[in-house]
N, C-alpha and C positions, 0 to 999 in steps of 0.2 A: 420598759417605758411606760410611766404612768398615764394613762388617757385620760385628758380634759373633760371631754364631752359628759357632761352624766345623762345615765340611762333609765327607762322605768321597764324593771324588769320583772316578769310575772314567773315564777319558781311553785312548780306543781313536783310534789312528792308524796312518797308513799309513807316516808320515815323522816322523824325530825326531832331535836331536840325538845322533850327532856328524854326522848327513849334512847337507849345507850346500845350503839351500834357506830360502826366506823363509816356507816352512808352519815348515819342524822350526827355524827360530828363532824364531819367533812361538810357538810352543807349548813350546818349550823355556822362552822366558822366562814365560811363564804357569803352565807346572808349576812354576816354580822359585820362582815371586811367590807361590801359593796353600800353597806348604809352607811359605815364612818368614812367612805369616802365620796358621801353627797348623792348615791344613786338611790332612787327610790325601788325597792325589793320587796313584790307582795308574793305572798304564802299560799297554797292551798295544801294540805292536806286531809286525812283521812281524822274521823273523830277518835279519841280512845275509850271515851266513856259517853254516858247518857248527858251529863250537863256540860261535856266538852263543846260550845259552842263556839259559834263565830267571832272574830276579835274587829271584825271589819271596819269598824268606826274609824279606825284612825288610818285603816287606809292597808295594813299590813296584812293580816290574817283569815282564811275564812278555811270551812271546813265541809267534809263531805261524809255520807256515812260510809263505814268501812265494817270489815269485819275480818278475824285474824286466820293467818294462813292455817291449813289444816296440818298436823304434826307439829307447827313449828308457832305456837303462839306467841311467842315475844316478836312476829311479824305478821303487819295490820297490810290488805287490799283497800284500798278505795273503789267505791262503784264508780260505774263510767259516765259521769255526771257530764255527759259534753254540751247538753244546755244549759246548766248552770255556768259551767266554763264560760260558754260562748257567752251569756248574759254580763259575765264578770268580767271578760276580754273587752266587751265592747262598753264599758262603762267605765274599766280603768285606763284602757287606751295604753297597754304596755307597747312599748317599742321591740318588745323581742318576751317571747315564752320560752323557760329552759324546763326542761322534762328530765327529772333525776330519775325514774325510776317507772320499769316497762311495764307494770301492770293495770287493770282495767282502766284507773285515771289516767295513768301516762299517756294509755295511747288515745283516751278520750280528748284529753289536751292536745297531742300532736292534729287530730284530727279536726276541733274545733277553731285551733290556730290557725293552720293551714287553709278551711272555710272560709277565714276571715282576711286571708292575707298577710299573717302575722311571719316574721320567721319564726324559726324553729330549732334551736339547739338539745342538744341531751347529754346526759352524762353518762358511761357506762361504767358501772362501779362493782358490779357483782354478777360471777359466774353462774347463770339461775340453770344453766343446760346444764354444766355440772353437778350442780345439787343433786339431780334426778336420781343419781345411780345412788345416792347415799343413802334414801329414803323409800329404797324397792322401786321407783319407778324410773327406770334407766331407758326403756321403751319409747317415754314421752324428749329424751334429748335430743331428739333432731325437731321434733316441733317446736321446742322452747327455743332453739338455734334460728329457726325459721324465722321466730316471732320476733325475737328479739333482734335480728338482722332488718329485718323487715322495716321496725321504727327508726332503727338509725340512719337507715338509708332515705328515709323524707325527712331529717333532719338536714340544714346548712351545715351543719357542726359537731361532732360528737369529740368530748373531753374526757381521754384518759388521765391517768396518774402519769403512767411508764411509757419511754418507746418500743417495750418487749409487747406490751399490747395493744398499740398502735400499729404494729407492723401486721400482728396477729387478725386485728378488722381490717386493715387496708386489705388483706389479702382475701377476706369473707366476701369485699365489694365495698365495704363501707366506705362514704365519699369525707373529704377533709377530715379525717380523727386528727384531735390538738392534742400535743403532750401539754396539760397542765400543771401536773404534779402535784405534793401533796406537801402541808409546811409541818413543823413540831411548835409548841406552844413550849422555848427552850426559858422562860421566866417560870413555870410551872413545872416542868418535867428537868431534873437536875441533881445532880448529886447531893445536892445541901439538905436534900429532903430526907436523909436516911434518918430513920428515930431509933434508939437503944429501946426505948420500950417496948416498939410493935415486935421489933425481934425477941425479945423476953417472952412477949406474949404467942409467939412462936415456937417457944422454947427453944432455942438458940441464944447463942452470946453476942457482944456487942461487935466483933470484931467478922471480917470476912475470913479469916484464919483457920483453926482448927477447932477454934470456939463452936463450931455450928458454918452447914452450907445450905442459905437457900435457895433452893430452886422455884423457878416462878413461870407459870403461865398465864397471859394476861386476854381474854376473849370471850367469844360465844363458846357456850360448853354445847357442840351439836358438833354429829357425827362427819360433817365437811372438813372439820377443822381437823382430822386427822388424828386427835387424842393418843389412840393407844401408841401411838410413836413418842408420844412425850413420855407415856407410862413406862413404858419399856427403857427409854431413855434413864429415867430417874430408878428405875430398880437395878441398874447398870450400876449408877453414881452411889446408889447405897448402898452395894457389895464394896466397891472401894470408902466408900465415907459413911458409915452408920451414924455420922452426927447430921446427916443430909433431910432436908426435908418439901416436902413439896406442896408448895404453896397455889391453888387456885384460885383466880378472879376474874369471876365473870358467872353467866347466869345461861339457859337454857338447856333443850331436850335431854340432855346427856348426864345433867346434872346427877340426879337421882341412881343412875346405875354407876356413875365416876364414885357416889359417896356409898356408896352399902360395898362394891369391891376394893375400896381402900378407903376403909376407916379410921387408919392413921395418917391422912393426908388430910391438908388444912385448905376448909373451903371459903374463902371470905366473902362471897356474893358480890354482887358488883358493885363498884366503887367509883366516885366520880371524883374531880376538882384536885384539890390537897391531898383529901384522904387516898386517894386513887396513887397521887404523886409520891405519897409516901409510902406506901406498897412496893414500887416501883423500886424506889433508892433503897430501901431497907435490904431490898434481897441481892442476890451474888452471881445468878447465873439465869438467863432467859432463854425458856424453852418453845422454839415456836417451829411445830413440824407440819402445818396448813400448807397443801399443794393445791388449795380453790383461793389463793386472794388474786384481786387483780392487783394489791396495793398492801394491805397491811398496816395500818395505822400506827398498831402498836409495838410494832419494831422499833422507828423512829422514836416512840416515846420510853421503850428500853435502853436504845443508844444515845439519848440525850441524859436518860439516867444514871448511865455510868457503869451498864451492865455487861459482864462476859454474855455474849450472845451465842446462840448456834440456830440457824434459820433454813432451809433448804434456798441454795442460790436461785433464786426467781424474786420476782416481783420487787417490793420493794427492797429484799435483800438484796438483789443484785444489782442495786441502782444505790447502795445506800454501803453497804457492806464492800470493806475490799480484805480478802479473806486471809487471814495471818495477824493484818495490821490493825484490824477495829473491829474485828469477831470474826467468826468459822462459817463460812459457809459450804456444806457437804454438797454434793450433786441431787438435785431432784431423782425422787424415787431410790435415792442410796439410804434405807434405814439404818443398813451397817455403820457406814458412813456417819449417819448422825447420833446415835449412839456413842460410836467410839470418839467424835468429836466432843461430845457432851463430858465424856468421861475423862478425856483429855484436859478439860477446862475446870473439872472438880478435883483434879488431882494434881494441878499446878497453880497453884496460889500467885504466883508472880506473873505467869502470862495473862490469868483472868484480868486483875489489875491491870496491867498494861494494857489491853485490849480496851478494857472498861474508859480508863483514862483519854486514849484516844477518840474513842467511839465519842463519848461527850463533849471533848473540842470540834470535833468533826461537826457535830450537828449544828453548835454555835451558828453555822453557815446553811442552816437548813430550815428557816422563819416561815413566816408567812405571806410577809412582804412581798418577794417575789414572786408567788404563787400569785398572791391578785393582783400584781402586774400583768402576769400573762392570761388570768382568766378575763381581765377587762380587756385587753385588746382582741382577744377570741370570738367574746359578746360582740364589741364593739364593731369588729371586721364581720359578722356574720349578721348584721344589719344590713349588710349591702348584697343584695343578688350576685350569685356568680355571672361569669361573662359568659 
């Protein structure tokens, strides 16, 4: 149900377009959606480079100093600029402050807003506590979890993409966890974006049959994405289909190691817009083995593009995929099951095409409009104190 009352919302985030990651894309789409519905939305984010200054004259964007996360240069943190945030909140007079990330900038925004009596909501987008083990910092995980939970407990609502995550956070004592969901731009991501020329540049034929099989991964190339399971699944596919090619779309700290170990794979780098949509639609099989996602926007994009999808049954896959009907979802941590499902789709063209057609049809009903309706309702409700 659409909310008629317009709001002034200050969004504080440590990632934002044109940065390329799922959180940046989601927040960019939500900010645009709220503005299109008549709401004032200001954004505070870290500077990306020395000349990246404020765009505050039109009352929409402000920056604070930031630095790259160690061992993960694609992710930046903002300084805890609570004084500047406080001044900004006093001058812009938002009805509500929405905190996207739980870093120093996010914490500063929570404290500044609460000090001024402003309602605060938050989004839970990333399992940072789970990431610790992938970077040799497992001992930090309990501390990170406590910090994440402490921030969200100070908010009137925490927005999450899926019921599975809502149950987990509620069990950890976080109040008023609200499922808002994620949408897919079905005008951009659809099977009509398939390009013969792109497949030829990969060394493949035009069809999805025996002229070549394009196995695709899209996302951050980072340890927490369980990329080695994708590598092993592709190796098993290649044993059946020597004409199969592995296409990697994305960038990250694991890129150089993957490229060195697999010179026969194709590394397309980061792609956006219609270019990204064509990479999806021109592939045949989407392999996604991550176990660290809170959602996984790329899954929805792959389904909308009509691919045969193999993904573990969790997060977006558990919500969007009906096993055997519009994709295959082995149980989490069952790598042998993941590989077997990948081999099955690679060897059965008719099954792969049938699942892909159904997936594309299903995603027509997963656009952004319903997500924006839920977002508006949660933000509007959060302006009213708990009884």
